[in-house]
DRENDO-1510 file (C-alpha; in Angstrom, 1 decimal, always signed):
<recs>
REC; n; res; u; v; w
REC; 1; MET; +0.0; +0.0; +0.0 .
REC; 2; SER; +2.5; +2.5; -1.2 .
REC; 3; ASN; -0.1; +5.3; -1.2 .
REC; 4; SER; -1.0; +4.9; +2.5 .
REC; 5; PRO; -1.8; +8.2; +4.2 .
REC; 6; TRP; +0.4; +7.2; +7.1 .
REC; 7; ILE; +3.7; +6.9; +5.2 .
REC; 8; SER; +5.3; +10.2; +6.1 .
REC; 9; LEU; +3.9; +10.2; +9.7 .
REC; 10; VAL; +5.3; +6.8; +10.5 .
REC; 11; SER; +8.6; +7.6; +8.9 .
REC; 12; SER; +8.9; +10.8; +11.0 .
REC; 13; ILE; +8.0; +8.9; +14.3 .
REC; 14; ARG; +10.4; +6.1; +13.5 .
REC; 15; ARG; +13.4; +8.5; +12.9 .
REC; 16; ARG; +12.6; +11.2; +15.5 .
REC; 17; ARG; +12.4; +9.9; +19.0 .
REC; 18; ALA; +14.1; +10.9; +22.2 .
REC; 19; PRO; +17.2; +8.6; +22.8 .
REC; 20; ASP; +16.2; +7.9; +26.5 .
REC; 21; ALA; +12.5; +7.4; +25.8 .
REC; 22; ARG; +12.1; +5.7; +22.5 .
REC; 23; PHE; +8.8; +4.1; +23.4 .
REC; 24; PHE; +7.1; +7.4; +24.3 .
REC; 25; LYS; +5.6; +8.3; +20.9 .
REC; 26; PRO; +4.5; +4.9; +19.7 .
REC; 27; VAL; +2.9; +4.1; +23.1 .
REC; 28; CYS; +1.1; +7.5; +23.3 .
REC; 29; LEU; -0.2; +7.1; +19.8 .
REC; 30; ILE; -1.4; +3.5; +20.5 .
REC; 31; ALA; -3.2; +4.8; +23.6 .
REC; 32; ALA; -5.0; +7.4; +21.4 .
REC; 33; ILE; -5.9; +4.8; +18.8 .
REC; 34; ASP; -7.3; +2.4; +21.3 .
REC; 35; LEU; -9.5; +5.2; +22.8 .
REC; 36; ALA; -10.7; +6.0; +19.3 .
REC; 37; ASN; -11.5; +2.4; +18.6 .
REC; 38; GLU; -13.6; +2.5; +21.7 .
REC; 39; ASP; -15.4; +5.6; +20.4 .
REC; 40; LEU; -14.0; +7.7; +23.2 .
REC; 41; LEU; -12.2; +10.3; +21.1 .
REC; 42; SER; -13.5; +12.9; +18.7 .
REC; 43; PRO; -10.9; +13.9; +16.0 .
REC; 44; GLU; -12.2; +17.5; +16.1 .
REC; 45; ASN; -11.5; +17.8; +19.9 .
REC; 46; LEU; -9.3; +15.1; +21.3 .
REC; 47; ASP; -9.7; +14.3; +25.0 .
REC; 48; THR; -6.1; +14.9; +26.1 .
REC; 49; GLU; -6.7; +13.9; +29.7 .
REC; 50; ALA; -8.1; +10.6; +28.4 .
REC; 51; ILE; -5.0; +10.0; +26.2 .
REC; 52; LEU; -2.7; +10.8; +29.2 .
REC; 53; SER; -4.7; +8.5; +31.4 .
REC; 54; ARG; -4.5; +5.6; +29.0 .
REC; 55; PHE; -0.8; +6.2; +28.5 .
REC; 56; ARG; -0.4; +6.2; +32.3 .
REC; 57; SER; -2.2; +2.9; +32.5 .
REC; 58; TYR; -0.1; +1.3; +29.8 .
REC; 59; VAL; +3.3; +2.6; +30.9 .
REC; 60; SER; +2.9; +2.1; +34.7 .
REC; 61; LEU; +3.0; -1.7; +34.1 .
REC; 62; VAL; +6.4; -1.5; +32.5 .
REC; 63; PHE; +8.1; +1.8; +33.6 .
REC; 64; GLU; +6.1; +3.2; +36.5 .
REC; 65; THR; +8.5; +6.2; +36.9 .
REC; 66; ARG; +7.7; +7.4; +33.3 .
REC; 67; ALA; +3.9; +6.9; +33.5 .
REC; 68; GLU; +3.2; +10.6; +34.3 .
REC; 69; MET; +5.2; +11.9; +31.3 .
REC; 70; GLY; +2.6; +11.3; +28.6 .
REC; 71; TRP; +2.3; +15.0; +27.9 .
REC; 72; LYS; +5.8; +15.0; +26.3 .
REC; 73; PRO; +5.0; +12.6; +23.4 .
REC; 74; LEU; +1.5; +14.3; +23.2 .
REC; 75; TRP; +3.3; +17.5; +22.4 .
REC; 76; HIS; +6.0; +16.0; +20.1 .
REC; 77; LEU; +3.5; +14.1; +18.0 .
REC; 78; SER; +2.1; +17.4; +17.0 .
REC; 79; ASN; +5.6; +18.2; +15.5 .
REC; 80; ASP; +5.3; +14.9; +13.5 .
REC; 81; GLY; +2.1; +16.3; +12.1 .
REC; 82; LEU; -0.5; +13.9; +13.4 .
REC; 83; TRP; -2.5; +16.4; +15.4 .
REC; 84; GLN; -2.5; +20.1; +16.1 .
REC; 85; PHE; -2.7; +22.2; +19.2 .
REC; 86; HIS; -5.1; +25.1; +18.9 .
REC; 87; PHE; -3.9; +27.8; +21.3 .
REC; 88; HIS; -5.8; +30.7; +23.0 .
REC; 89; GLY; -3.7; +33.3; +21.2 .
REC; 90; PRO; -1.0; +33.4; +18.5 .
REC; 91; GLU; +1.7; +34.3; +21.0 .
REC; 92; SER; +1.2; +31.1; +22.9 .
REC; 93; SER; +1.7; +28.8; +19.8 .
REC; 94; SER; +4.1; +30.8; +17.6 .
REC; 95; ARG; +6.4; +32.5; +20.1 .
REC; 96; ARG; +6.2; +30.5; +23.3 .
REC; 97; PHE; +6.6; +27.0; +21.9 .
REC; 98; SER; +8.3; +25.5; +18.8 .
REC; 99; ALA; +9.6; +22.2; +17.4 .
REC; 100; TYR; +13.0; +23.0; +19.0 .
REC; 101; LYS; +11.7; +24.6; +22.3 .
REC; 102; PRO; +8.9; +22.4; +23.7 .
REC; 103; PRO; +6.9; +23.4; +26.8 .
REC; 104; GLY; +8.9; +22.7; +29.9 .
REC; 105; THR; +6.0; +21.1; +31.9 .
REC; 106; LYS; +2.6; +19.7; +31.5 .
REC; 107; ALA; +1.1; +22.8; +33.3 .
REC; 108; ILE; +2.8; +25.2; +30.9 .
REC; 109; LEU; +1.4; +23.4; +27.9 .
REC; 110; PHE; -2.1; +22.8; +29.3 .
REC; 111; ASP; -2.4; +26.4; +30.5 .
REC; 112; HIS; -2.1; +27.7; +26.9 .
REC; 113; PHE; -3.8; +25.4; +24.5 .
REC; 114; GLU; -7.6; +25.4; +23.8 .
REC; 115; LYS; -8.0; +22.1; +22.1 .
REC; 116; LEU; -6.2; +19.3; +20.2 .
REC; 117; VAL; -7.4; +18.2; +16.8 .
REC; 118; ILE; -6.3; +15.6; +14.3 .
REC; 119; SER; -4.5; +17.4; +11.4 .
REC; 120; PRO; -6.6; +17.9; +8.3 .
REC; 121; ARG; -4.1; +15.8; +6.3 .
REC; 122; TYR; -4.9; +12.7; +8.4 .
REC; 123; ARG; -8.5; +13.3; +9.5 .
REC; 124; LYS; -10.1; +11.2; +6.9 .
REC; 125; ALA; -7.9; +8.2; +7.5 .
REC; 126; TRP; -8.2; +8.6; +11.3 .
REC; 127; LYS; -11.9; +8.3; +11.1 .
REC; 128; GLU; -11.7; +4.9; +9.6 .
REC; 129; LYS; -11.1; +2.1; +12.1 .
REC; 130; ALA; -9.3; -0.1; +9.6 .
REC; 131; GLU; -6.8; +2.8; +8.9 .
REC; 132; ARG; -6.3; +3.4; +12.6 .
REC; 133; LEU; -5.4; -0.3; +13.0 .
REC; 134; VAL; -2.9; +0.0; +10.1 .
REC; 135; LEU; -1.3; +2.8; +12.0 .
REC; 136; ARG; -1.4; +0.9; +15.3 .
REC; 137; ARG; +0.4; -2.1; +13.8 .
REC; 138; ALA; +3.1; +0.3; +12.3 .
REC; 139; MET; +3.7; +1.5; +15.9 .
REC; 140; LEU; +4.1; -2.1; +17.1 .
REC; 141; ASP; +6.6; -2.7; +14.3 .
REC; 142; ILE; +8.6; +0.3; +15.5 .
REC; 143; LEU; +8.6; -1.0; +19.1 .
REC; 144; VAL; +9.4; -4.6; +18.3 .
REC; 145; LYS; +12.6; -3.6; +16.4 .
REC; 146; ASP; +14.0; -1.3; +19.1 .
REC; 147; ASP; +15.5; -1.6; +22.5 .
REC; 148; GLU; +14.5; -3.9; +25.4 .
REC; 149; GLY; +12.0; -1.5; +26.9 .
REC; 150; CYS; +10.3; -0.9; +23.5 .
REC; 151; ARG; +10.1; -4.7; +22.9 .
REC; 152; GLN; +8.3; -5.1; +26.2 .
REC; 153; PHE; +5.7; -2.6; +25.1 .
REC; 154; ALA; +5.3; -4.5; +21.8 .
REC; 155; ARG; +4.4; -7.6; +23.9 .
REC; 156; GLN; +2.0; -5.6; +26.1 .
REC; 157; LEU; +0.1; -3.8; +23.3 .
REC; 158; PHE; +0.1; -6.5; +20.6 .
REC; 159; HIS; -3.6; -7.2; +21.6 .
REC; 160; ALA; -5.4; -4.1; +22.9 .
REC; 161; ASP; -7.8; -6.1; +25.1 .
REC; 162; LEU; -4.9; -7.8; +26.9 .
REC; 163; ALA; -2.8; -4.7; +27.5 .
REC; 164; LEU; -3.6; -4.5; +31.2 .
REC; 165; HIS; -3.2; -8.3; +31.8 .
REC; 166; PRO; +0.5; -9.1; +31.9 .
REC; 167; HIS; +0.0; -12.8; +32.4 .
REC; 168; HIS; -1.7; -13.0; +29.0 .
REC; 169; TRP; +0.9; -11.0; +27.0 .
REC; 170; PRO; +2.5; -13.0; +24.2 .
REC; 171; SER; +6.2; -13.5; +24.4 .
REC; 172; GLU; +8.7; -11.2; +22.7 .
REC; 173; ALA; +9.6; -14.1; +20.4 .
REC; 174; GLU; +6.0; -14.7; +19.4 .
REC; 175; VAL; +5.4; -11.0; +18.6 .
REC; 176; ALA; +8.6; -10.8; +16.7 .
REC; 177; ASP; +7.9; -14.0; +14.8 .
REC; 178; ALA; +4.4; -12.9; +13.8 .
REC; 179; LEU; +5.8; -9.6; +12.4 .
REC; 180; ARG; +8.8; -11.3; +10.8 .
REC; 181; LEU; +6.6; -13.9; +9.1 .
REC; 182; SER; +4.7; -11.3; +7.2 .
REC; 183; ARG; +7.8; -9.5; +6.1 .
REC; 184; GLU; +9.3; -12.7; +4.9 .
REC; 185; GLN; +6.2; -13.5; +2.9 .
REC; 186; LEU; +6.4; -10.0; +1.3 .
REC; 187; ASP; +10.1; -10.5; +0.4 .
REC; 188; LEU; +8.9; -12.9; -2.3 .
REC; 189; PHE; +7.1; -10.0; -4.0 .
REC; 190; ASP; +9.0; -6.8; -3.2 .
REC; 191; GLU; +12.7; -6.4; -3.6 .
REC; 192; ASP; +12.8; -3.6; -1.1 .
REC; 193; ALA; +11.5; -5.8; +1.7 .
REC; 194; ALA; +14.8; -7.3; +2.5 .
REC; 195; ALA; +16.2; -3.8; +3.0 .
REC; 196; GLY; +13.7; -3.1; +5.7 .
REC; 197; GLU; +11.6; -0.7; +3.7 .
REC; 198; ILE; +8.3; -2.4; +4.6 .
REC; 199; VAL; +6.4; -2.1; +7.8 .
REC; 200; VAL; +3.7; -4.6; +8.1 .
REC; 201; VAL; +0.3; -3.8; +9.6 .
REC; 202; GLU; -2.7; -5.9; +10.6 .
REC; 203; ALA; -6.2; -4.8; +10.0 .
REC; 204; GLU; -7.9; -6.9; +12.7 .
REC; 205; ARG; -6.7; -8.8; +15.7 .
REC; 206; VAL; -6.2; -12.6; +15.2 .
REC; 207; PRO; -4.5; -15.1; +17.4 .
REC; 208; ILE; -0.8; -15.2; +16.9 .
REC; 209; ASP; -0.8; -18.8; +15.7 .
REC; 210; GLN; -3.3; -17.8; +13.0 .
REC; 211; TYR; -1.5; -14.7; +12.0 .
REC; 212; HIS; -1.7; -13.8; +8.3 .
REC; 213; ALA; +0.0; -10.9; +6.7 .
REC; 214; ALA; -2.1; -7.9; +6.1 .
REC; 215; GLU; -1.6; -5.4; +3.3 .
REC; 216; PRO; +1.8; -3.7; +3.9 .
REC; 217; VAL; +2.7; -0.1; +4.2 .
REC; 218; VAL; +5.7; +0.6; +2.0 .
REC; 219; TYR; +7.7; +3.5; +3.3 .
REC; 220; ALA; +9.5; +5.8; +0.9 .
REC; 221; PRO; +13.2; +4.8; +0.7 .
REC; 222; PRO; +16.1; +7.1; +1.0 .
REC; 223; PRO; +16.5; +9.2; -2.2 .
REC; 224; THR; +19.0; +8.3; -4.9 .
REC; 225; MET; +21.7; +10.7; -5.9 .
REC; 226; GLU; +19.8; +11.4; -9.1 .
REC; 227; GLU; +16.7; +12.4; -7.1 .
REC; 228; ILE; +18.7; +14.8; -4.9 .
REC; 229; GLU; +20.5; +16.3; -7.9 .
REC; 230; ALA; +17.1; +16.8; -9.7 .
REC; 231; VAL; +15.8; +19.0; -6.8 .
REC; 232; ALA; +19.1; +20.8; -6.1 .
REC; 233; SER; +18.6; +24.4; -5.0 .
REC; 234; PRO; +20.9; +26.0; -5.9 .
REC; 235; THR; +22.0; +23.9; -8.8 .
REC; 236; ALA; +25.3; +24.2; -10.6 .
REC; 237; SER; +25.8; +25.7; -14.1 .
REC; 238; LEU; +28.5; +26.9; -16.4 .
REC; 239; ASN; +28.7; +30.6; -17.0 .
REC; 240; SER; +29.8; +32.3; -20.2 .
REC; 241; VAL; +33.5; +31.8; -19.4 .
REC; 242; SER; +33.0; +28.1; -18.4 .
REC; 243; GLU; +33.2; +28.7; -14.6 .
REC; 244; ILE; +31.1; +26.6; -12.3 .
REC; 245; ASP; +28.5; +29.0; -10.9 .
REC; 246; LEU; +25.3; +29.0; -8.8 .
REC; 247; ALA; +22.0; +28.8; -10.6 .
REC; 248; ALA; +18.3; +28.6; -9.7 .
REC; 249; ASN; +16.6; +25.2; -10.2 .
REC; 250; PRO; +14.3; +25.8; -13.3 .
REC; 251; ARG; +11.5; +24.0; -11.5 .
REC; 252; VAL; +11.9; +24.3; -7.8 .
REC; 253; ASP; +12.9; +28.0; -7.8 .
REC; 254; THR; +10.2; +29.2; -10.2 .
REC; 255; PRO; +7.5; +31.3; -8.6 .
REC; 256; GLY; +3.9; +30.8; -9.5 .
REC; 257; SER; +2.3; +33.4; -11.8 .
REC; 258; PRO; +1.1; +36.0; -11.8 .
REC; 259; ALA; +3.2; +37.5; -9.0 .
REC; 260; SER; +1.0; +39.3; -6.5 .
REC; 261; ALA; +1.8; +42.6; -4.9 .
REC; 262; GLU; +2.5; +40.7; -1.7 .
REC; 263; LEU; +5.2; +38.6; -3.4 .
REC; 264; LEU; +6.7; +41.6; -5.0 .
REC; 265; GLU; +7.0; +43.4; -1.7 .
REC; 266; ALA; +8.1; +40.4; +0.4 .
REC; 267; PRO; +11.9; +40.5; -0.4 .
REC; 268; ASP; +12.2; +44.3; +0.3 .
REC; 269; THR; +10.2; +43.8; +3.5 .
REC; 270; GLN; +12.6; +41.0; +4.6 .
REC; 271; ILE; +15.7; +43.0; +3.7 .
REC; 272; VAL; +14.6; +45.9; +5.8 .
REC; 273; GLN; +13.5; +43.7; +8.7 .
REC; 274; ILE; +16.7; +41.7; +8.7 .
REC; 275; GLY; +18.7; +45.0; +8.7 .
REC; 276; VAL; +16.9; +46.2; +11.8 .
REC; 277; ILE; +17.4; +42.8; +13.5 .
REC; 278; LEU; +21.1; +42.7; +12.8 .
REC; 279; GLN; +21.6; +46.3; +14.0 .
REC; 280; SER; +19.7; +45.5; +17.2 .
REC; 281; LEU; +21.1; +42.1; +18.2 .
REC; 282; PRO; +23.0; +42.2; +21.5 .
REC; 283; GLY; +26.7; +41.2; +21.6 .
REC; 284; ASN; +26.0; +37.8; +23.2 .
REC; 285; SER; +23.8; +36.6; +20.4 .
REC; 286; PRO; +24.8; +33.3; +18.8 .
REC; 287; LYS; +27.3; +33.9; +15.9 .
REC; 288; GLY; +25.5; +31.4; +13.7 .
REC; 289; LEU; +22.3; +33.5; +13.9 .
REC; 290; VAL; +24.1; +36.6; +12.7 .
REC; 291; PHE; +25.8; +34.8; +9.8 .
REC; 292; ALA; +22.6; +33.2; +8.7 .
REC; 293; LEU; +20.6; +36.4; +8.8 .
REC; 294; ALA; +23.2; +38.2; +6.8 .
REC; 295; ALA; +23.3; +35.3; +4.2 .
REC; 296; TYR; +19.6; +35.4; +3.8 .
REC; 297; LYS; +19.6; +39.1; +3.3 .
REC; 298; SER; +22.4; +38.9; +0.8 .
REC; 299; GLU; +20.4; +36.3; -1.3 .
REC; 300; LEU; +17.4; +38.6; -1.5 .
REC; 301; GLU; +19.5; +41.6; -2.4 .
REC; 302; LYS; +21.0; +39.6; -5.3 .
REC; 303; ARG; +17.9; +38.0; -6.7 .
REC; 304; GLY; +14.8; +39.9; -5.3 .
REC; 305; THR; +11.6; +38.1; -6.1 .
REC; 306; ARG; +13.5; +35.2; -7.9 .
REC; 307; PRO; +15.6; +33.9; -5.0 .
REC; 308; ILE; +17.2; +30.5; -4.8 .
REC; 309; LEU; +14.9; +29.0; -2.2 .
REC; 310; GLY; +17.4; +26.3; -1.1 .
REC; 311; ILE; +19.8; +29.1; +0.1 .
REC; 312; LEU; +17.0; +30.8; +2.0 .
REC; 313; ALA; +15.6; +27.6; +3.5 .
REC; 314; ASN; +19.1; +26.6; +4.7 .
REC; 315; GLN; +19.6; +29.9; +6.5 .
REC; 316; VAL; +16.1; +29.8; +8.0 .
REC; 317; ALA; +16.9; +26.4; +9.5 .
REC; 318; ILE; +20.1; +27.7; +11.0 .
REC; 319; ILE; +18.3; +30.8; +12.4 .
REC; 320; ASP; +15.5; +28.7; +13.9 .
REC; 321; ALA; +17.9; +26.2; +15.3 .
REC; 322; GLU; +20.1; +28.9; +16.9 .
REC; 323; TYR; +17.1; +30.7; +18.3 .
REC; 324; ASN; +15.4; +27.7; +19.8 .
REC; 325; SER; +18.3; +25.6; +20.9 .
REC; 326; SER; +19.5; +28.3; +23.3 .
REC; 327; ASP; +17.7; +30.2; +26.0 .
REC; 328; ALA; +16.7; +33.3; +24.1 .
REC; 329; ILE; +15.4; +34.8; +27.3 .
REC; 330; ASP; +19.0; +35.4; +28.4 .
REC; 331; TRP; +20.0; +37.4; +25.3 .
REC; 332; LEU; +17.1; +38.5; +23.2 .
REC; 333; PRO; +15.0; +41.6; +24.0 .
REC; 334; PRO; +11.2; +41.2; +23.7 .
REC; 335; GLY; +11.1; +43.6; +20.7 .
REC; 336; LEU; +13.5; +41.4; +18.8 .
REC; 337; LYS; +11.5; +38.3; +19.5 .
REC; 338; VAL; +8.6; +40.0; +17.8 .
REC; 339; ALA; +10.8; +40.9; +14.9 .
REC; 340; LEU; +12.1; +37.4; +14.5 .
REC; 341; PHE; +8.5; +36.1; +14.6 .
REC; 342; ASP; +7.7; +38.5; +11.7 .
REC; 343; PHE; +10.8; +37.3; +9.8 .
REC; 344; PHE; +9.6; +33.7; +10.0 .
REC; 345; ARG; +6.1; +34.6; +9.0 .
REC; 346; CYS; +7.3; +36.6; +6.0 .
REC; 347; HIS; +9.6; +33.7; +4.9 .
REC; 348; GLN; +6.7; +31.3; +5.0 .
REC; 349; LEU; +4.6; +33.8; +3.0 .
REC; 350; LEU; +7.4; +34.0; +0.4 .
REC; 351; THR; +7.7; +30.2; +0.2 .
REC; 352; THR; +4.0; +29.7; -0.6 .
REC; 353; TYR; +4.5; +31.4; -3.9 .
REC; 354; PHE; +6.9; +28.7; -5.1 .
REC; 355; PRO; +4.5; +25.8; -5.9 .
REC; 356; PHE; +7.2; +23.2; -6.6 .
REC; 357; ILE; +9.2; +23.7; -3.5 .
REC; 358; SER; +7.3; +20.8; -1.8 .
REC; 359; GLU; +8.9; +18.4; -4.3 .
REC; 360; ARG; +12.3; +19.3; -3.1 .
REC; 361; GLU; +11.3; +19.2; +0.6 .
REC; 362; GLU; +9.9; +15.7; +0.2 .
REC; 363; VAL; +13.0; +14.4; -1.4 .
REC; 364; ILE; +15.4; +16.0; +1.1 .
REC; 365; ALA; +13.2; +14.9; +4.1 .
REC; 366; ARG; +13.8; +11.3; +3.0 .
REC; 367; ILE; +17.5; +11.5; +3.5 .
REC; 368; GLU; +18.5; +9.3; +6.4 .
REC; 369; VAL; +21.3; +11.0; +8.3 .
REC; 370; ASP; +23.7; +8.8; +10.2 .
REC; 371; GLU; +23.6; +10.6; +13.5 .
REC; 372; THR; +26.5; +8.7; +14.8 .
REC; 373; LYS; +28.7; +10.4; +12.2 .
REC; 374; ALA; +27.0; +13.7; +11.4 .
REC; 375; THR; +28.1; +15.5; +14.5 .
REC; 376; GLY; +31.0; +17.4; +15.8 .
REC; 377; GLU; +34.1; +17.6; +13.6 .
REC; 378; ARG; +32.9; +14.7; +11.4 .
REC; 379; LEU; +30.0; +16.9; +10.2 .
REC; 380; ILE; +32.1; +20.1; +9.8 .
REC; 381; ARG; +35.1; +18.5; +7.9 .
REC; 382; PRO; +33.4; +17.9; +4.5 .
REC; 383; PHE; +32.2; +21.5; +4.4 .
REC; 384; ARG; +35.6; +22.8; +5.4 .
REC; 385; VAL; +37.2; +20.8; +2.6 .
REC; 386; ALA; +34.5; +22.0; +0.2 .
REC; 387; LEU; +35.2; +25.6; +1.1 .
REC; 388; ASP; +39.0; +25.2; +0.6 .
REC; 389; MET; +38.3; +23.4; -2.7 .
REC; 390; ALA; +36.0; +26.2; -3.9 .
REC; 391; THR; +38.5; +28.9; -2.9 .
REC; 392; ALA; +41.3; +27.2; -4.8 .
REC; 393; ALA; +39.0; +26.7; -7.8 .
REC; 394; LYS; +38.1; +30.4; -7.9 .
REC; 395; SER; +41.8; +31.3; -7.9 .
REC; 396; ALA; +42.3; +28.9; -10.9 .
REC; 397; GLY; +39.4; +30.4; -12.8 .
REC; 398; VAL; +37.3; +27.3; -12.5 .
REC; 399; ALA; +34.6; +28.6; -10.1 .
REC; 400; THR; +33.0; +31.9; -9.2 .
REC; 401; SER; +33.0; +33.9; -6.0 .
REC; 402; ASP; +29.4; +33.0; -5.5 .
REC; 403; VAL; +30.3; +29.4; -5.2 .
REC; 404; VAL; +32.9; +30.3; -2.6 .
REC; 405; GLN; +30.3; +32.3; -0.6 .
REC; 406; PHE; +27.8; +29.4; -0.9 .
REC; 407; MET; +30.4; +27.0; +0.5 .
REC; 408; GLN; +31.3; +29.4; +3.3 .
REC; 409; GLU; +27.6; +29.6; +4.3 .
REC; 410; LEU; +27.3; +25.8; +4.3 .
REC; 411; LYS; +30.4; +25.5; +6.5 .
REC; 412; GLN; +29.0; +28.0; +8.9 .
REC; 413; GLY; +25.8; +26.0; +9.0 .
REC; 414; ALA; +27.7; +22.8; +9.7 .
REC; 415; GLU; +29.5; +24.5; +12.6 .
REC; 416; VAL; +26.2; +25.5; +14.2 .
REC; 417; LEU; +24.5; +22.1; +13.6 .
REC; 418; ALA; +27.5; +20.1; +14.8 .
REC; 419; THR; +26.6; +20.9; +18.4 .
REC; 420; LEU; +22.8; +20.4; +18.2 .
REC; 421; PRO; +20.9; +17.4; +19.6 .
REC; 422; ASN; +20.3; +14.5; +17.2 .
REC; 423; ASP; +16.5; +14.4; +17.6 .
REC; 424; VAL; +15.6; +17.6; +15.8 .
REC; 425; ILE; +11.9; +17.7; +14.9 .
REC; 426; VAL; +10.5; +19.8; +12.1 .
REC; 427; PRO; +6.7; +20.3; +12.0 .
REC; 428; GLU; +4.5; +19.8; +9.0 .
REC; 429; ILE; +3.8; +23.0; +7.2 .
REC; 430; ASP; +1.0; +23.7; +4.7 .
REC; 431; ILE; +2.1; +24.9; +1.3 .
REC; 432; ARG; -0.8; +25.8; -1.1 .
REC; 433; GLY; -3.1; +23.3; +0.6 .
REC; 434; ARG; -0.5; +20.5; +0.7 .
REC; 435; GLY; +0.9; +19.2; +4.0 .
REC; 436; VAL; +4.7; +19.1; +3.7 .
REC; 437; THR; +7.0; +17.6; +6.3 .
REC; 438; PHE; +10.1; +19.8; +6.1 .
REC; 439; PRO; +13.6; +18.3; +6.4 .
REC; 440; THR; +15.6; +18.6; +9.6 .
REC; 441; PRO; +18.4; +21.1; +9.5 .
REC; 442; LYS; +21.0; +18.4; +9.0 .
REC; 443; GLN; +19.0; +16.7; +6.2 .
REC; 444; ARG; +18.7; +20.1; +4.5 .
REC; 445; LEU; +22.4; +21.0; +4.9 .
REC; 446; ILE; +23.7; +17.7; +3.6 .
REC; 447; GLY; +21.1; +17.4; +0.8 .
REC; 448; THR; +21.7; +20.9; -0.4 .
REC; 449; ALA; +25.5; +20.4; -0.6 .
REC; 450; ILE; +25.2; +17.0; -2.3 .
REC; 451; GLY; +22.6; +18.3; -4.9 .
REC; 452; PHE; +24.9; +21.2; -5.9 .
REC; 453; LEU; +28.1; +19.2; -6.0 .
REC; 454; GLU; +26.6; +16.2; -7.8 .
REC; 455; ARG; +25.4; +18.5; -10.5 .
REC; 456; ALA; +28.8; +20.3; -10.7 .
REC; 457; TYR; +30.6; +16.9; -11.0 .
REC; 458; ASN; +28.4; +15.8; -13.8 .
REC; 459; LEU; +28.9; +19.1; -15.6 .
REC; 460; LEU; +32.7; +18.8; -15.3 .
REC; 461; GLY; +32.6; +15.2; -16.5 .
REC; 462; THR; +30.4; +15.8; -19.6 .
REC; 463; SER; +31.4; +19.2; -21.0 .
REC; 464; VAL; +33.8; +18.9; -23.9 .
REC; 465; THR; +35.1; +22.4; -23.3 .
REC; 466; LEU; +36.7; +21.6; -20.0 .
REC; 467; GLY; +39.7; +19.6; -21.0 .
REC; 468; THR; +42.5; +21.2; -18.9 .
REC; 469; ALA; +44.2; +19.6; -16.0 .
REC; 470; THR; +42.8; +22.2; -13.7 .
REC; 471; TYR; +39.2; +21.1; -14.4 .
REC; 472; VAL; +40.2; +17.4; -14.0 .
REC; 473; ALA; +41.7; +18.2; -10.6 .
REC; 474; PHE; +38.6; +20.1; -9.6 .
REC; 475; ALA; +36.3; +17.2; -10.7 .
REC; 476; GLN; +38.4; +14.8; -8.6 .
REC; 477; ASN; +38.2; +17.1; -5.5 .
REC; 478; VAL; +34.4; +17.4; -6.0 .
REC; 479; ALA; +34.2; +13.6; -6.1 .
REC; 480; ALA; +36.2; +13.3; -2.9 .
REC; 481; VAL; +33.9; +15.8; -1.0 .
REC; 482; LEU; +30.8; +13.9; -2.3 .
REC; 483; GLU; +32.1; +10.7; -0.8 .
REC; 484; MET; +32.7; +12.4; +2.5 .
REC; 485; LEU; +29.1; +13.7; +2.5 .
REC; 486; LYS; +27.7; +10.3; +1.4 .
REC; 487; ALA; +29.4; +8.8; +4.4 .
REC; 488; LEU; +27.1; +10.9; +6.7 .
REC; 489; MET; +23.9; +9.3; +5.4 .
REC; 490; HIS; +22.3; +6.1; +4.2 .
REC; 491; ILE; +21.8; +6.1; +0.4 .
REC; 492; ARG; +20.8; +3.6; -2.2 .
</recs>
């Protein structure tokens, strides 16, 4: 069932869980599904206390000390896009909380939201019991493949009506075998199954010894290099003197037409706004924030209403990460908080006028970053080498100064992200009526670099006009950097 409505949601939950509480999201979601199956939840106004109570009942039998923490996954599942908190006022949702700066306590969260609703993207599927059971089984599949605590919950929750009766739980081996059996059957028909790209779901409860495979959910695999290159923004091109240069992606970076007055004014508004922010930032502001704001402003000054969105998006990710990963209360005056809020709002407005940006976002969001490698010096090094390479290439007349600046901006981004936590959540955002799950900052950084360099490498390798040793050496250096970047992720 490759067109399952749950594909991106399950992929997000599977990849983005707290290292010390990997069972939180799946168990919280199963609690909500079980309540819905008992006709105890309305998708238009979810009973949050009922969800927390059911979470508490489930978790207390396995990890009693974590049973009162259900509000945490309740919040973070909103960042995966399943449901949305409706707040009493815009300040509560847009300025107080974010994907990077969650509420610190249950009381803080519950004092500010009005209701919790299933996101429009998933509401139709959520209302169907069979679809909810598909999603429930996907959560069990996540649990059974994880650590010891998660596997214990897979035992407990395999049958909803036995969840509070430990003596009747199936063994870990029985649960694992039941799920494995279906995957092995599917291996006969789908070459991706052996690579773990299929999560099996069960439409109805059946005894384990009578288990039969239900229709699978096939999750989108990591993108190929060709897919990443196709959505590169910026992409690489050859200018009139055969230098590698930055270029807009003809599809991704093309705005819709006709351009409205709002779109025409947005770049100038942002330029002025950023100028005010940069002049007003206190001396103890994060350096990465300053660099990213300046880079965003520079791109708009160069290209106005036809910016390269990949450059803007990268800088927004750095700005948001810097702002939300530190305690802004200590360094940011209240007036600047409002200015940054307006900056993010204006960026989202600008993005909505580029209808094909969602194609890029969906490809980049499928990149599987290896978090054991993409951190610290190991993340920074490929971008430092790329900057050195671009600087040398400019001196040799092979690349432009814009390429050097672009690589400098990527390196600065890597230096910021190298110190951030692994589990970075990016909420779903609506673009022209389509729900789009945006890439994490690391996915975006790595994907942007690879897309540009892959295109540059292919240009150097196919152009008959680039026959000198300088171009050959540059192509070899680009290939070396690409291998360093590929080592930070899982590709096919």
